[in-house]
C-alpha positions as CSV (number, residue, x, y, z in Angstrom):
1,X,11.3,9.7,4.0
2,X,8.4,8.9,6.2
3,X,6.0,6.4,4.4
4,X,6.7,2.6,3.9
5,X,5.7,3.0,-0.2
6,X,7.9,5.8,-0.3
7,X,11.5,3.8,0.2
8,X,11.4,1.8,-3.3
9,X,9.4,4.5,-4.9
10,X,12.3,7.1,-4.3
11,X,14.5,4.9,-5.3
12,X,12.8,4.5,-8.2
13,X,12.0,8.2,-8.8
14,X,15.7,9.1,-8.0
15,X,17.1,6.5,-10.7
16,X,14.8,7.9,-13.4
17,X,15.4,11.8,-12.6
18,X,19.0,10.7,-13.2
19,X,18.6,8.5,-16.2
20,X,16.1,10.4,-18.2
21,X,17.1,14.1,-17.1
22,X,21.0,13.6,-16.7
23,X,21.5,10.8,-18.8
24,X,23.3,8.7,-16.1
25,X,22.8,5.3,-14.3
26,X,23.0,6.2,-10.5
27,X,23.3,4.0,-7.3
28,X,20.8,5.2,-4.5
29,X,21.3,3.8,-1.4
30,X,18.3,2.1,1.0
31,X,16.5,5.5,2.2
32,X,16.8,5.7,6.0
33,X,12.4,6.0,6.9
34,X,11.6,8.2,9.7
35,X,8.6,9.1,10.4
36,X,7.1,12.9,10.8
37,X,7.7,13.4,14.5
38,X,11.1,12.2,14.9
39,X,11.6,14.1,11.6
40,X,11.0,17.2,14.0
41,X,13.5,15.8,16.3
42,X,16.3,17.7,15.6
43,X,18.9,15.1,17.0
44,X,16.9,12.1,15.2
45,X,17.0,13.7,11.7
46,X,20.9,14.6,12.4
47,X,21.7,10.8,13.4
48,X,19.5,9.7,10.1
49,X,21.7,11.9,7.8
50,X,24.9,11.1,9.5
51,X,24.3,7.7,8.8
52,X,23.3,8.4,5.0
53,X,26.0,10.5,4.6
54,X,28.5,7.5,5.6
55,X,27.1,5.8,2.6
56,X,28.1,8.0,0.4
57,X,30.9,7.0,-1.8
58,X,32.4,9.3,-4.8
59,X,30.1,12.0,-6.0
60,X,26.1,12.6,-4.4
61,X,24.9,13.4,-0.9
62,X,22.4,12.9,1.0
63,X,18.4,13.9,0.0
64,X,15.7,14.6,2.7
65,X,12.4,14.3,1.8
66,X,9.0,14.7,3.8
67,X,5.4,15.5,2.8
68,X,4.0,18.9,3.8
69,X,0.5,17.6,4.8
70,X,1.0,18.5,8.4
71,X,-1.8,20.7,9.2
72,X,0.8,23.2,11.4
73,X,2.8,23.5,7.9
74,X,2.2,26.8,6.5
75,X,5.1,26.9,4.1
76,X,7.6,24.5,3.0
77,X,10.3,26.3,2.2
78,X,10.2,27.5,5.8
79,X,9.8,23.9,6.7
80,X,13.0,22.9,4.7
81,X,15.1,25.7,6.5
82,X,14.0,24.5,9.5
83,X,15.2,20.6,9.0
84,X,18.6,21.7,7.5
85,X,21.4,20.2,9.2
86,X,24.1,22.2,10.9
87,X,27.0,23.0,8.3
88,X,29.5,21.2,9.8
89,X,27.4,18.2,10.4
90,X,28.9,16.4,7.3
91,X,31.1,16.6,4.3
92,X,28.6,15.9,1.7
93,X,26.0,17.8,0.1
94,X,22.4,17.7,1.7
95,X,19.3,18.4,0.4
96,X,15.9,18.9,1.6
97,X,12.4,18.5,-0.5
98,X,9.3,18.8,1.1
99,X,6.5,17.3,-1.1
100,X,3.5,19.5,-1.2
101,X,1.1,18.3,0.3
102,X,2.1,15.1,-0.1
103,X,4.0,13.0,-2.4
104,X,1.0,11.7,-4.4
105,X,0.4,14.8,-5.3
106,X,3.0,14.2,-8.2
107,X,1.4,11.5,-9.2
108,X,-1.7,13.9,-10.0
109,X,0.6,16.5,-11.5
110,X,1.6,13.5,-13.9
111,X,-1.8,11.9,-13.8
112,X,-2.3,12.1,-17.8
113,X,0.9,10.0,-18.0
114,X,-0.4,7.3,-15.0
115,X,-3.4,5.8,-17.8
116,X,-0.9,3.2,-18.9
117,X,-1.2,1.6,-15.7
118,X,-3.9,-1.0,-15.3
119,X,-5.2,0.5,-11.6
120,X,-5.6,4.1,-13.5
121,X,-8.7,4.9,-15.3
122,X,-8.5,6.0,-19.1
123,X,-9.8,9.1,-18.3
124,X,-7.3,10.2,-15.6
125,X,-6.2,14.0,-16.0
126,X,-4.0,16.6,-14.1
127,X,-5.4,18.8,-12.0
128,X,-4.5,22.5,-12.4
129,X,-3.2,22.7,-9.5
130,X,-2.3,19.5,-8.0
131,X,-1.1,20.9,-4.9
132,X,-3.5,23.2,-4.2
133,X,-6.0,20.5,-1.7
134,X,-5.0,18.2,0.7
135,X,-5.8,14.6,0.5
136,X,-4.3,14.0,-2.8
137,X,-4.3,9.9,-1.9
138,X,-8.3,10.5,-1.9
139,X,-7.8,12.8,-5.5
140,X,-5.8,10.1,-6.7
141,X,-8.3,7.4,-5.6
142,X,-11.2,8.8,-7.5
143,X,-8.9,8.6,-11.0
144,X,-8.4,5.0,-10.1
145,X,-10.3,1.4,-10.8
146,X,-9.2,0.1,-7.5
147,X,-8.3,1.4,-3.8
148,X,-4.7,3.1,-3.6
149,X,-2.5,1.4,-1.5
150,X,0.9,3.2,-1.1
151,X,3.2,0.3,-1.2
152,X,1.4,-1.3,-3.8
153,X,1.2,1.6,-6.4
154,X,3.7,4.0,-5.6
155,X,7.0,2.5,-6.7
156,X,5.0,1.5,-10.0
157,X,3.4,5.1,-10.5
158,X,6.9,6.4,-9.7
159,X,8.1,4.3,-12.6
160,X,5.5,5.8,-14.6
161,X,5.3,9.3,-14.2
162,X,5.9,11.4,-17.3
163,X,8.7,13.5,-14.9
164,X,8.2,16.9,-17.2
165,X,4.8,17.1,-17.4
166,X,4.9,16.5,-13.5
167,X,7.6,19.3,-13.4
168,X,5.4,21.7,-15.7
169,X,2.6,21.4,-12.9
170,X,4.1,20.9,-9.6
171,X,6.8,23.3,-8.1
172,X,7.6,21.1,-5.1
173,X,8.3,18.1,-7.9
174,X,10.4,20.8,-9.8
175,X,12.6,21.1,-6.6
176,X,13.1,17.4,-6.2
177,X,14.3,17.3,-9.7
178,X,16.8,19.9,-8.7
179,X,18.1,18.3,-5.7
180,X,18.5,15.4,-7.3
181,X,20.2,17.2,-10.2
182,X,22.4,19.2,-7.7
183,X,23.2,15.9,-5.6
184,X,24.5,14.3,-8.8
185,X,26.2,17.6,-10.1
186,X,24.4,17.6,-13.0
187,X,22.6,20.3,-15.6
188,X,19.4,18.6,-16.9
189,X,19.2,17.4,-20.2
190,X,16.4,19.0,-22.6
């Protein structure tokens, strides 16, 4: 993953997906943070994947999460394929998720459920296509009573977001859920 705010937020989000959708608690290791420049270097990414894979005990695997907000990224699916590690790199499953265009687009997708947070306005609502435009941070901030700060808000919003509502409006969030479920070896609860 790339950002400082995402380190805590992603742990929260993965734990919620495991608990709320799979009905089980899971241990989520401390994420390995790489900026997008290093993620573009296959050797750097492979080193991070190997490091995280060594920490897996029992079921589980490695989740690579990246924002898809770079201007040269046309297709998140193609980006994920290009980031896929060599099949013999590690013995645990590896799932790749590209947030389109950024992690905050997932908050836009579940904006209605964030109203309970004091920083979010009572009239906040999810746009029809939360992943359509870049700069989800600014769109999210427009729904807030204060400035959006990744390190302050990402983990708290990840704890509040309605997972199913966000999945209904965000294809990349559905991919995130699918990746976590696959790494846990589960079928989501209805």
